[in-house]
C-alpha positions in Angstrom: 88.7 83.4 102.9 91.6 82.4 105.1 89.9 79.2 106.0 89.4 78.3 102.4 93.1 79.0 101.6 94.3 77.0 104.6 92.0 74.1 103.8 93.2 74.0 100.1 96.8 74.1 101.1 96.4 71.4 103.8 94.5 69.2 101.3 97.3 69.6 98.8 99.9 68.6 101.4 97.8 65.4 101.9 97.7 64.7 98.2 94.1 65.8 97.8 92.4 68.6 95.7 90.2 71.2 97.2 87.0 71.9 95.2 87.8 75.6 94.8 91.2 75.1 93.2 92.1 75.3 89.5 95.4 75.2 87.6 96.9 78.6 87.0 97.1 79.1 83.2 100.5 79.3 81.6 102.3 76.9 84.0 101.7 73.6 82.2 99.0 71.6 83.8 98.1 71.2 87.5 101.5 71.8 89.0 100.8 75.5 89.9 97.4 75.9 91.4 95.3 78.9 92.5 92.4 79.2 94.9 90.2 82.2 94.5 88.0 83.6 97.3 85.8 86.6 97.6 85.6 88.6 100.9 83.6 91.8 101.4 83.5 92.6 97.7 87.2 92.0 97.1 88.8 89.0 95.4 91.8 87.2 96.8 94.0 84.6 95.3 96.4 82.1 96.8 98.9 80.5 94.5 100.9 77.4 95.4 102.8 74.7 93.6 102.6 70.9 94.0 105.4 70.4 91.4 107.8 68.9 94.0 107.3 65.6 95.7 106.7 65.7 99.4 106.3 69.5 99.7 103.9 72.3 98.9 105.3 75.8 98.3 102.9 78.7 98.7 104.1 81.2 96.1 101.8 84.2 96.8 98.6 85.3 98.4 97.3 88.6 97.0 94.3 90.8 96.5 93.3 91.0 92.9 93.2 94.7 92.1 92.7 94.5 88.3 89.2 95.7 87.2 89.7 94.1 83.8 89.5 90.4 83.2 90.6 87.5 85.3 94.3 87.4 84.3 97.0 87.7 87.0 98.5 91.2 86.7 102.0 91.3 85.2 103.7 92.4 88.4 102.2 89.5 90.3 103.0 87.0 87.5 106.7 88.2 87.5 106.8 87.7 91.3 105.3 84.2 90.9 107.9 83.3 88.3 110.7 84.5 90.7 109.3 82.6 93.6 108.7 79.4 91.6 112.4 79.5 90.6 113.4 80.0 94.2 111.2 77.1 95.3 112.9 74.9 92.7 116.3 75.9 94.0 115.3 75.4 97.6 113.8 72.0 96.9 117.0 70.9 95.1 119.1 71.9 98.1 116.6 70.2 100.5 116.9 66.9 98.5 120.7 67.1 98.8 120.6 67.6 102.5 118.2 64.6 102.9 120.6 62.3 101.2 123.5 63.1 103.5 
């Protein structure tokens, strides 16, 4: 599981797409991506964004606990939203520092 996540994130950093990735629904296209992996009967997800040029932000890695459906649980979705906003703010500041 960890090897799949690491490989997917490394490939994203190199501008490539891992075969086990798919866009996370509700985020407008392929800018927020998830990788799903099963390990010992449990399902894990890694969610990252490639929305920003030159950088990949890993937003969350978690064990899927819901027994109903494939949707991301509300608590995890709220955390993803918060981290995506933080990533955007961080990227904006990083761009400013690069121009100095």
